[in-house]
C-alpha positions in Angstrom: -1.6 -21.7 -2.8 -4.6 -19.6 -1.7 -3.0 -17.8 1.2 0.2 -17.2 2.9 1.1 -20.0 5.3 2.8 -18.6 8.3 4.0 -19.4 11.8 5.4 -17.0 14.3 8.6 -18.5 15.5 10.6 -15.5 16.8 10.6 -14.2 20.3 7.8 -11.7 21.1 9.9 -8.5 20.7 9.4 -8.7 16.9 5.7 -7.8 17.6 6.9 -4.5 19.1 8.3 -1.4 17.4 12.1 -1.5 17.6 12.1 2.3 17.6 10.6 2.3 21.0 11.5 0.7 24.3 9.8 0.5 27.7 9.8 -1.7 30.8 7.7 -4.4 29.1 10.8 -5.3 27.1 12.5 -6.4 30.2 10.1 -9.3 30.7 11.6 -12.6 29.5 9.3 -13.8 26.7 8.1 -17.3 26.3 8.9 -19.0 23.0 9.1 -22.4 21.5 12.6 -22.0 20.1 15.6 -19.7 20.6 16.5 -16.9 18.3 19.6 -18.6 17.2 17.6 -21.6 16.0 15.0 -19.4 14.4 17.6 -17.9 12.0 19.7 -21.0 11.5 18.0 -22.6 8.6 16.6 -21.5 5.3 13.3 -23.2 6.2 13.0 -21.1 9.4 13.9 -17.9 7.5 11.2 -18.7 5.0 8.7 -18.9 7.9 9.8 -15.5 9.1 9.3 -14.1 5.5 5.9 -15.7 5.3 5.0 -14.0 8.5 6.2 -10.7 7.1 3.7 -11.1 4.3 1.0 -12.0 6.7 1.7 -8.9 8.8 1.7 -6.7 5.7 -1.7 -8.2 4.8 -3.1 -7.6 8.2 -5.9 -5.1 8.6 -3.7 -2.4 10.2 -1.6 -2.1 7.1 -2.5 -3.3 3.6 -5.6 -5.2 4.7 -7.4 -1.9 4.7 -6.3 0.7 7.2 -3.6 2.5 5.1 -6.1 2.8 2.2 -8.8 4.0 4.7 -6.5 6.7 5.9 -5.8 7.8 2.4 -9.4 7.9 1.3 -10.8 9.6 4.4 -8.0 12.2 4.8 -8.5 13.2 1.1 -12.3 13.2 1.3 -13.9 16.4 0.1 -17.5 15.1 -0.2 -17.3 12.0 -2.3 -17.7 9.8 0.7 -19.1 10.1 4.2 -17.8 8.5 7.4 -20.8 6.8 8.9 -19.0 4.7 11.5 -18.8 4.9 15.3 -15.0 4.5 15.6 -13.4 7.8 16.5 -10.0 7.2 15.0 -11.1 7.0 11.3 -13.4 9.9 12.1 -10.3 12.0 12.9 -9.0 11.2 9.4 -12.2 12.5 7.9 -12.2 15.6 10.0 -8.5 16.3 9.3 -8.1 16.6 13.1 -5.8 13.6 13.9 -4.7 13.2 17.5 -1.1 12.1 18.4 -2.5 9.1 20.3 -4.7 7.9 17.4 -4.4 4.1 17.7 -4.8 3.5 13.9 -1.9 5.8 13.2 0.2 4.0 15.9 -0.5 0.6 14.4 0.4 1.6 10.9 3.7 2.8 12.2 4.4 -0.2 14.5 3.4 -2.8 11.9 5.5 -1.1 9.2 8.6 -1.3 11.3 7.7 -4.8 12.4 7.6 -5.9 8.7 10.8 -4.0 8.0 12.6 -5.7 10.9 11.5 -9.2 9.7 12.8 -8.2 6.3 16.1 -7.1 7.8 16.4 -10.4 9.7 16.1 -12.3 6.3 18.6 -10.0 4.6 21.2 -10.3 7.4 21.1 -14.1 7.3 21.0 -15.0 3.6 24.2 -17.0 4.1 22.2 -19.9 5.5 20.6 -20.5 2.1 22.5 -23.2 0.3 20.5 -23.0 -2.9 21.4 -19.9 -4.9 18.0 -19.5 -6.5 16.1 -19.8 -3.1 18.5 -17.2 -1.7 17.8 -14.7 -4.5 14.1 -15.2 -4.2 14.2 -14.6 -0.4 16.4 -11.5 -0.8 14.1 -10.2 -3.5 10.9 -10.7 -1.5 12.4 -9.2 1.7 13.5 -6.1 -0.3 10.1 -5.9 -2.0 8.4 -5.8 1.4 10.9 -3.4 3.0 10.7 -1.1 0.0 6.9 -1.2 0.1 6.6 -0.2 3.8 9.1 2.6 3.7 7.4 4.0 0.6 4.1 4.2 2.4 5.5 5.3 5.7 7.2 8.1 3.8 4.0 9.1 2.0 1.9 9.1 5.2 4.2 10.7 7.8 6.0 13.3 5.6 5.2 16.4 3.6 4.7 15.7 -0.1 7.7 14.9 -2.3 8.2 17.8 -4.7 9.8 17.1 -8.1 12.9 19.1 -8.7 13.3 20.1 -5.1 15.9 19.0 -2.6 13.2 17.1 -0.5 15.1 17.5 2.7 11.8 17.5 4.6 11.7 15.0 7.4 10.8 11.5 6.3 10.9 8.5 8.6 13.8 6.7 10.3 15.5 4.2 8.0 16.6 1.1 9.9 18.5 -1.5 7.9 20.0 -3.6 10.7 17.9 -6.3 12.3 17.0 -6.2 16.0 17.3 -9.6 17.6 18.1 -8.5 21.1 15.5 -6.2 22.8 18.2 -4.7 25.0 20.0 -3.4 21.9 17.1 -1.4 20.4 18.3 1.9 19.0 16.7 5.3 18.9 17.2 6.6 15.4 16.4 10.0 14.1 14.3 10.7 11.0 15.9 10.5 7.6 15.0 13.0 4.9 12.3 12.1 2.5 14.8 12.1 -0.3 16.8 9.5 1.6 13.7 7.4 2.1 12.9 7.4 -1.6 16.5 6.6 -2.5 16.3 3.5 -0.2 12.9 2.5 -1.5 14.1 2.6 -5.1 17.3 0.7 -4.2 15.3 -2.1 -2.5 12.7 -2.4 -5.3 15.3 -2.3 -8.1 17.1 -5.1 -6.4 13.8 -7.0 -6.0 13.1 -6.5 -9.7 16.5 -8.0 -10.5 16.3 -10.9 -8.1 12.7 -12.1 -8.2 11.5 -14.7 -10.7 8.8 -14.0 -13.3 6.4 -16.4 -11.5 6.3 -17.0 -7.7 2.9 -18.4 -6.7 1.0 -15.8 -4.6 4.2 -14.1 -3.6 6.0 -11.1 -5.1 7.4 -11.5 -8.6 9.7 -9.5 -10.8 6.6 -7.8 -12.2 5.2 -7.0 -8.8 8.5 -5.1 -8.1 8.3 -3.4 -11.5 4.7 -2.3 -10.9 5.5 -0.9 -7.5 8.5 0.9 -8.9 6.2 2.5 -11.5 4.0 3.7 -8.7 7.0 5.1 -6.8 8.4 6.9 -9.8 5.0 8.4 -10.6 4.7 9.7 -7.0 8.1 11.3 -7.4 7.2 12.9 -10.7 9.9 10.8 -12.5 7.7 10.2 -15.5 10.3 8.6 -17.7 11.1 5.8 -15.3 7.4 5.5 -14.3 6.5 5.0 -18.0 9.4 2.5 -18.6 8.5 0.3 -15.6 4.8 0.3 -16.4 5.6 -0.6 -20.0 7.7 -3.5 -18.9 4.8 -4.8 -16.8 2.3 -4.4 -19.6 4.5 -5.9 -22.3 6.3 -8.7 -20.5 4.3 -9.8 -17.4 1.8 -12.0 -19.3 -1.0 -10.4 -17.3 -4.2 -9.2 -19.0 -7.0 -7.0 -18.1 -10.0 -8.9 -16.9 -12.8 -9.1 -19.5 -15.1 -7.0 -17.4 -14.4 -4.5 -14.6 -16.3 -6.7 -12.1 -14.0 -9.6 -12.6 -11.0 -7.7 -11.2 -12.6 -7.8 -7.7 -14.1 -10.2 -5.2 -12.0 -13.1 -6.3 -10.9 -16.1 -4.3 -8.0 -16.6 -6.6 -5.8 -14.0 -8.3 -7.3 -12.6 -11.5 -5.5 -12.3 -14.8 -5.0 -8.6 -13.9 -3.4 -9.0 -10.5 0.3 -8.3 -10.4 0.2 -8.7 -6.7 -2.8 -9.4 -4.4 -3.0 -9.9 -0.6 -4.4 -13.4 0.0 -7.6 -13.8 2.1 -9.9 -16.7 2.8 -12.3 -17.8 5.5 -9.6 -19.7 7.4 -7.5 -16.6 8.0 -7.7 -15.0 11.5 -7.0 -11.5 10.1 -9.9 -9.1 9.5 -10.3 -7.7 6.0 -10.9 -4.0 6.8 -11.7 -3.1 3.2 -14.8 -5.3 3.7 -15.4 -4.3 7.3 -15.7 -0.6 6.6 -16.8 -0.4 2.9 -19.4 -3.2 2.8 -22.9 -3.5 4.1 -23.5 -5.7 7.2 -25.1 -8.4 5.1 -21.8 -8.9 3.3 -19.4 -8.7 6.3 -19.4 -5.0 7.0 -20.2 -3.2 10.2 -23.7 -2.0 11.1 -23.2 1.4 9.6 -24.3 -0.1 6.3 -21.6 0.8 5.4 -19.2 2.8 7.6 -17.9 4.5 4.5 -20.9 5.7 2.5 -20.6 6.8 -1.2 -22.1 10.3 -1.6 -24.0 11.8 -4.5 -21.0 14.0 -5.4 -19.0 10.9 -6.5 -21.4 10.1 -9.3 -20.4 13.3 -11.0 -17.1 11.8 -12.2 -18.8 9.4 -14.6 -19.3 10.6 -18.1 -21.2 7.6 -19.5 -24.2 5.8 -18.0 -23.1 2.6 -19.7 -19.7 2.7 -17.9 -19.7 -0.4 -15.7 -17.7 1.5 -13.1 -20.6 4.0 -12.6 -22.9 1.1 -11.6 -20.4 -0.8 -9.4 -22.4 0.0 -6.3 -25.2 -1.5 -4.2 -27.5 -0.1 -1.5 -27.5 -1.5 2.1 -29.1 1.4 3.9 -26.5 3.7 2.3 -24.5 3.3 -0.9 -21.6 0.8 -0.9 -18.8 0.3 -3.4 -19.0 -3.3 -4.8 -15.2 -3.4 -4.9 -15.0 -4.7 -1.4 -18.3 -6.7 -1.2 -16.8 -10.1 -0.5 -15.5 -10.7 3.0 -13.2 -13.5 1.9 -11.9 -12.3 -1.4 -8.3 -11.5 -2.2 -7.3 -7.8 -2.0 -6.0 -6.5 -5.4 -3.0 -4.4 -4.6 -1.1 -4.0 -7.9 -3.4 -4.2 -10.9 -2.6 -4.0 -14.6 -5.2 -1.3 -15.0 -3.1 1.0 -12.9 -0.1 0.3 -15.2 -2.1 1.5 -18.2 -3.0 4.7 -16.4 0.6 5.3 -15.4 1.9 4.7 -18.9 -0.8 6.9 -20.4 -0.1 9.8 -18.0 3.7 9.5 -18.2 3.7 9.3 -22.0 1.4 12.3 -22.2 3.5 14.4 -19.9 6.7 13.4 -21.8 5.2 13.7 -25.3 6.2 10.1 -26.1 4.5 7.0 -27.3 6.1 4.1 -25.6 3.9 1.0 -26.0 0.6 2.5 -26.9 -0.5 6.1 -27.2 -2.1 7.7 -24.2 -5.4 7.7 -26.1 -5.2 3.9 -26.8 -4.2 3.1 -23.2 -7.2 5.0 -21.8 -9.5 3.5 -24.3 -8.3 0.0 -23.2 -9.8 0.7 -19.8 -13.0 2.3 -21.2 -13.6 -0.6 -23.6 -13.2 -3.0 -20.7 -15.8 -1.0 -18.8 -18.3 -0.6 -21.7 -17.8 3.1 -21.8 -17.8 5.2 -25.0 -14.3 5.4 -26.4 -12.5 8.8 -26.6 -11.2 10.3 -29.8 -8.7 12.5 -28.0 -7.3 12.9 -24.5 -5.6 15.6 -22.5 -4.1 15.4 -19.0 -7.3 16.3 -17.2 -9.1 13.5 -19.1 -6.4 11.0 -18.2 -6.5 12.0 -14.5 -10.3 11.7 -14.4 -10.1 8.2 -15.9 -7.6 7.3 -13.2 -10.2 8.4 -10.6 -12.9 6.4 -12.2 -10.7 3.3 -12.3 -9.0 3.4 -8.9 -11.6 5.0 -6.6 -11.7 3.6 -3.1 -8.5 1.6 -3.5 -6.4 3.9 -1.4 -4.9 6.4 -4.0 -6.9 9.5 -3.1 -4.5 11.3 -0.6 -1.4 10.3 -2.5 -2.7 11.5 -5.8 -3.9 14.8 -4.3 -0.5 15.4 -2.9 1.5 14.6 -6.1 -0.9 16.6 -8.2 -0.9 19.5 -5.8 -4.6 19.4 -5.5 -6.3 21.2 -2.5 -8.6 19.1 -0.3 -11.5 21.4 0.4 -10.0 24.6 1.8 -6.8 22.8 2.7 -3.7 23.1 0.5 -2.2 19.8 -0.6 0.8 20.4 1.7 -1.2 21.3 4.9 0.1 20.1 8.2 -3.1 18.1 9.0 -2.8 16.1 5.8 0.3 14.4 7.3 0.0 11.8 10.1 1.6 12.6 13.4 4.5 10.6 14.7 2.7 8.4 17.2 2.8 9.7 20.8 4.2 6.3 22.0 7.3 6.8 19.8 7.8 10.4 20.8 7.7 9.5 24.5 10.5 6.9 24.3 12.7 8.2 21.4 13.9 11.7 22.1 15.7 11.7 18.8 12.5 12.0 16.9 11.1 15.3 15.8 7.3 15.6 15.6 5.6 16.8 12.5 4.5 20.4 12.2 1.1 21.2 13.7 1.2 18.4 16.3 
């Protein structure tokens, strides 16, 4: 299967945030089937689940815009916003307005995916096959855990290891909304509560999901995402353990060259989870739109996100394939997002080697391989000179070489307490504002500081 096959079968309110309500919700929607029918069979629930995947893959979320926000907000000279759209420009300037439409769509789509997941989880009784039920539950919890993790990272101050973390997170809504007249107006949970829910969901997904599942989430997709979550929390033991499980048991392997990890029409040997894209999809791939030259599907900015000279300073070996993974189209483009119709790698085995190396180093352990051997696995794959020793700074720089332009920049800066230019890692304007639309209709929400 090359893409998620999906069909929207629920009434139109699912396309709206269920944290907000206005007069438009009073209009009787047109639909092909009733809500009762939509949730009455396992086949229909599977269609809802497929649509949740498709919504997650859409450009406003994991099809590029969350990663774009992370890279531009964290930008300190490695890239340049060359585009004409004002909303990403606000990210780059660290001057984000409350009515920024990109911010609004990240929020709305996140809660749309969460609601669809909640609908699945509330109606598991319709599954007559126990295995199909477990898979559906695991996939729904994988998607819900994923969106709450990133909503928490984007709309909250950084998680601080060893602290209470009672800073405001995002509202956690676990009940499905099937009747627009019953939309609730929840307040924000703490960030600690958000992470607790994320880990509960992903741990359940890891237990429930099979080892193979076509292009959908698997046991090892959940394990890899858990490794990422634990690393963000500074829980290095659990991050190390989950990354090691993925490396040891998933059957995945690093691609033979760095280039083979990207621009693929099918999942590579390294993909633990990838968003499926092809020419028949109606969704725009915003990684390609903003990061590629116009001859390859990007906008006329050639590209909108230009790679600046400063970025080349991170490479220590001219033979490193990653240092040459660029092309010129008026300005410099990363080759990672060159293909308009390629799958979008989201959880790669390369990231797991980096997580295990960093966590092992911080804990003084050698689970799996040593930090040196893990880092040299990636350097060997990229034809870079192997190290004879590593320290934490070396490991973190290798992480930047490997994962640049994939959406990690802001989240790594925050967890590592790295300033962005003159801004401290916990500055107010490195956090997205709660969208103005939500604040207008939900008086229980508290806006982020600085907005």
